[in-house]
C-alpha positions in Angstrom: -20.7 36.6 22.5 -18.1 35.3 20.1 -14.5 35.9 21.1 -12.1 37.6 18.7 -8.9 35.8 17.7 -6.4 38.2 16.1 -3.2 37.2 14.4 -0.2 39.3 15.4 3.4 39.2 14.3 2.3 38.4 10.8 5.6 39.1 9.1 7.5 36.5 11.2 4.8 34.0 10.3 5.2 34.7 6.6 8.8 33.8 6.7 7.8 30.2 7.4 4.5 30.0 5.5 4.8 32.2 2.5 1.1 33.1 2.6 -1.1 36.0 3.7 -2.1 36.1 7.4 -5.7 35.5 8.4 -7.4 37.5 11.1 -10.9 37.0 12.5 -12.2 40.4 13.4 -14.7 43.1 12.3 -12.2 44.8 10.0 -9.8 42.0 9.0 -10.1 39.5 6.3 -12.2 36.5 7.3 -10.9 33.1 6.4 -13.5 31.1 4.4 -12.2 27.5 4.9 -10.1 24.8 3.3 -6.6 24.7 4.7 -4.6 26.6 7.3 -1.0 26.3 8.5 0.7 27.5 11.7 4.5 27.7 12.1 4.2 28.2 15.9 2.1 25.3 17.1 -1.3 27.0 16.6 -0.5 30.4 18.0 -1.0 32.0 14.6 -2.5 30.6 11.4 -2.3 31.5 7.7 -4.7 30.3 5.1 -3.2 28.0 2.5 -4.4 26.3 -0.7 -3.4 28.4 -3.7 -4.1 26.7 -7.0 -2.0 27.9 -9.9 -3.9 28.7 -13.1 -2.9 29.5 -16.7 -5.4 32.3 -17.0 -4.0 34.4 -14.2 -7.3 34.3 -12.3 -6.6 33.4 -8.7 -8.0 30.1 -7.4 -7.7 28.4 -4.1 -9.1 25.6 -1.9 -10.8 28.1 0.4 -14.3 26.8 -0.6 -13.5 23.1 -0.3 -14.6 20.9 2.6 -11.5 19.1 3.7 -12.0 15.5 4.9 -8.4 14.5 5.8 -4.8 15.3 5.2 -1.7 13.1 4.9 2.0 13.6 4.5 4.3 11.4 2.5 6.3 9.4 5.1 9.5 9.8 2.9 9.1 13.4 1.8 7.7 16.0 4.2 7.2 18.4 1.2 4.6 16.1 -0.3 1.1 16.7 1.1 -2.3 15.2 0.1 -5.8 16.3 0.9 -9.2 14.7 0.3 -12.4 16.6 0.2 -16.2 16.2 0.4 -17.0 17.2 -3.2 -14.0 18.6 -4.9 -11.9 15.5 -5.3 -8.3 15.2 -4.0 -5.4 17.7 -4.1 -1.7 17.4 -3.8 1.3 19.7 -3.1 4.9 18.8 -3.6 6.4 22.0 -2.4 5.3 22.0 1.3 1.9 23.4 0.7 2.8 26.6 -1.2 0.8 25.5 -4.3 -1.8 22.8 -4.7 -3.0 20.8 -7.7 -6.0 18.6 -8.4 -5.4 14.9 -8.7 -7.5 15.0 -11.9 -8.6 11.7 -13.4 -11.0 9.6 -11.4 -10.2 11.5 -8.2 -10.5 15.0 -9.7 -14.0 15.6 -8.4 -16.6 14.2 -6.0 -16.1 12.9 -2.5 -12.8 11.2 -1.8 -12.9 9.4 1.5 -9.1 9.3 2.0 -5.7 9.2 0.5 -2.7 7.0 1.5 0.9 7.0 0.4 3.1 4.0 0.0 5.8 4.2 2.8 8.6 3.2 0.5 7.5 4.2 -3.0 6.5 7.8 -3.1 4.9 7.6 -6.6 2.6 4.9 -5.4 -0.6 6.6 -4.0 -4.0 5.2 -3.1 -7.3 7.0 -3.1 -10.7 5.8 -1.8 -13.9 7.0 -3.4 -17.3 5.2 -3.0 -16.9 1.4 -3.6 -13.5 1.8 -5.3 -9.9 1.9 -4.2 -7.8 3.6 -6.8 -4.0 3.1 -7.2 -1.3 4.9 -9.1 2.3 3.8 -9.3 3.5 6.7 -11.5 2.8 9.8 -9.5 -0.9 10.3 -10.6 -0.3 9.9 -14.3 -2.4 6.7 -14.6 -4.8 4.9 -12.3 -6.0 1.3 -11.7 -9.0 0.5 -9.4 -10.4 -2.3 -7.3 -14.2 -2.3 -7.3 -16.3 -3.6 -4.4 -20.0 -4.1 -3.8 -20.1 -1.7 -0.8 -18.6 1.8 -0.1 -15.1 1.5 1.2 -14.8 3.5 4.4 -11.3 2.6 5.7 -7.9 1.8 4.3 -4.4 1.2 5.7 -1.0 0.0 4.5 1.2 -2.2 6.7 4.4 0.0 7.1 6.5 -3.1 7.8 5.3 -5.0 4.8 3.8 -2.4 2.4 2.5 -5.0 -0.1 0.0 -5.9 2.7 -2.9 -3.6 3.2 -6.3 -3.6 4.7 -9.7 -2.1 3.9 -13.1 -1.9 5.5 -16.5 -1.1 4.1 -19.9 0.1 5.1 -21.3 -3.4 5.6 -18.6 -4.3 8.2 -16.3 -6.4 6.1 -12.5 -6.3 6.8 -10.6 -7.0 3.6 -6.9 -7.8 3.0 -4.6 -7.6 0.1 -1.0 -9.1 -0.1 -0.1 -7.8 -3.5 -0.3 -4.1 -3.2 -4.0 -3.7 -3.7 -4.5 -5.7 -6.9 -6.4 -8.6 -5.3 -8.5 -8.6 -2.1 -10.2 -11.2 0.1 -12.5 -10.8 3.1 -10.9 -11.9 6.4 -13.6 -10.9 9.0 -17.0 -9.3 9.2 -18.5 -7.3 12.1 -22.1 -6.1 12.4 -21.1 -2.5 12.2 -19.7 -0.2 9.5 -15.9 0.1 9.6 -14.8 3.6 10.2 -11.0 3.4 10.5 -8.1 0.9 10.1 -4.8 1.6 11.8 -1.6 -0.3 11.4 1.1 1.6 13.4 4.8 1.0 13.0 5.9 -1.5 15.7 9.2 0.2 16.1 10.8 -3.2 15.5 11.2 -4.5 12.0 11.1 -8.1 13.3 7.9 -7.6 15.3 4.6 -8.5 13.7 2.3 -5.6 12.9 -0.8 -5.1 15.0 -3.9 -4.1 13.1 -6.7 -2.1 14.8 -10.2 -1.8 13.3 -12.6 0.8 14.6 -16.4 0.4 14.1 -18.9 3.2 14.0 -20.6 2.3 17.3 -19.4 -1.1 18.4 -15.8 -0.5 19.7 -12.4 -1.7 18.4 -11.0 -5.0 17.2 -7.3 -6.0 17.3 -5.3 -8.6 15.4 -1.7 -9.6 15.9 -1.5 -12.3 13.3 -2.3 -10.5 10.0 -6.0 -10.7 10.4 -6.3 -14.5 10.9 -7.9 -13.9 14.3 -9.5 -10.9 16.0 -10.0 -9.8 19.6 -12.8 -7.4 20.5 -11.9 -4.5 22.7 -15.4 -3.3 23.3 -15.6 -4.0 27.1 -12.6 -1.7 27.7 -14.9 1.2 27.0 -17.8 0.2 29.3 -16.8 2.6 32.0 -16.7 5.6 29.7 -20.1 7.0 28.7 -20.3 7.7 24.9 -16.9 6.0 24.2 -18.5 3.7 21.6 -19.5 6.7 19.5 -16.3 6.7 17.5 -14.5 9.7 16.1 -10.8 8.8 15.6 -8.0 6.4 16.5 -4.4 7.7 16.4 -1.1 6.0 17.3 1.8 7.8 19.0 4.8 7.1 16.7 7.4 8.0 19.3 5.9 5.5 21.8 5.0 2.2 20.2 2.0 0.7 21.8 0.4 4.0 22.8 -3.0 4.8 21.2 -5.5 7.6 21.5 -9.2 6.9 21.0 -11.4 9.9 20.3 -15.1 9.5 20.9 -18.2 11.4 22.1 -16.8 10.8 25.6 -13.6 12.7 24.9 -10.0 11.3 24.5 -8.9 8.0 25.9 -5.3 6.8 26.0 -3.9 3.3 26.0 -0.3 2.5 26.7 -0.6 -1.3 26.2 -1.9 -1.6 22.6 -5.5 -1.1 23.5 -6.0 -3.5 26.3 -6.6 -0.9 29.0 -7.6 2.8 28.7 -7.6 5.9 30.8 -9.5 9.2 30.1 -7.5 12.4 29.6 -8.9 15.3 31.6 -10.0 18.0 29.2 -11.0 21.6 29.7 -14.5 20.6 28.8 -16.5 17.9 30.7 -16.9 14.5 29.1 -19.5 14.3 26.4 -20.1 18.1 26.2 -18.1 18.9 23.0 -17.8 17.0 19.7 -14.1 16.5 18.9 -13.8 16.7 15.1 -10.0 16.5 14.7 -7.1 15.2 16.7 -3.3 14.8 16.3 -0.2 13.9 18.2 3.3 15.1 17.6 5.1 12.2 15.9 8.3 13.0 17.9 6.7 13.9 21.3 3.9 11.7 22.5 2.9 14.2 25.2 2.2 16.9 22.7 -1.5 16.5 21.7 -4.0 18.7 20.0 -7.7 18.6 19.1 -10.3 20.9 17.6 -14.0 21.3 17.6 -16.4 23.3 15.6 -15.0 26.5 17.0 -11.9 25.9 19.2 -8.4 24.6 19.0 -6.9 22.9 22.1 -3.3 21.8 22.8 -1.2 20.3 25.6 2.5 19.8 25.9 2.4 17.6 29.0 0.1 14.7 28.0 -3.1 16.4 29.0 -2.3 17.8 32.5 -2.6 21.4 31.2 -4.5 22.5 28.1 -4.6 25.9 26.4 -7.3 26.9 23.9 -7.7 29.4 21.0 -10.5 30.2 18.6 -10.2 28.6 15.2 -9.0 30.9 12.4 -12.2 30.1 10.5 -16.0 30.2 11.0 -16.1 26.7 9.7 -15.6 23.5 11.8 -12.3 21.7 12.1 -12.0 18.5 10.1 -8.4 17.5 10.1 -5.2 18.2 12.1 -1.6 17.3 11.0 1.7 17.8 12.7 4.7 18.0 10.3 6.8 14.9 10.7 10.1 16.9 10.7 9.2 20.3 12.2 6.9 19.8 15.2 6.2 23.5 15.3 4.4 23.3 11.9 0.7 22.4 12.1 -1.9 22.0 9.4 -5.7 22.4 10.0 -8.4 21.4 7.6 -11.9 22.9 7.8 -15.3 22.0 6.4 -18.9 23.4 6.5 -21.0 21.8 9.2 -23.8 19.8 7.7 -27.2 20.7 9.2 
């Protein structure tokens, strides 16, 4: 029997979110999908995604399938979302109103969006075999075209002119001029699923680049991609750990990583050399974790979501609490606001069968 998750105290939530509350019950309004926000760490959720129109006919992102969500590192009010078939959207008022990117990213599947860490009008979008770049806040676009679908992209926060991309063939690509020119630096025999370049916490320290493959583990480079170390053997003791889902750094604790896979959630505190498994409510391998996030200011505050449930811990995984999602759709993205750790964002998408 499906549990009922009711939102209470709606008025206090509206003070923070400025949107109608969502309840999942026989008589309440059922959330369709798209985006949800919580001002109290997931205790209550409100659906977001209002799209202004000139006709007066209400529109929203409620029927979009969200892929990922990112916040401008310089401006917490600037938020960006990519979707499966509806292009990319942006909000520059903290999520109260959303607008389509338009142009080449106004429709279709957008894999991801990234924001330059120092130039807020410089934004990148990945769609198919192209990386699009705008340097004037979405007014005009340039693109780099490749032979294979681009599946991963990351900007070096210490040297933003340097960026990395990965593709479905397993090529790792590097640009040192802001994405105008690219060269292959390494190839693996597995599709690239994510590239992560965390801030080192020390401007003088070299950036460490992590590359996740679909089913063959992680690679790490400490010299700008000149050489790579395979970290696959570190996962041998964890069944299902090579079936990758996500890789997330803990900004408040440089060197700490979380690797999400079919096994569950693994944590490394030595830049990926050794790993330990977090004890979850569910047994290893029994649920598919579809979204994961860590509070950027508190590395022990973690959260993840599945097709039906939201989980969170405030003590690094010793104690977890769970709640039903505020939607019948599956979770697809989680984001903790970089300024207000109480404010969470949840993306949803229809489960493909």
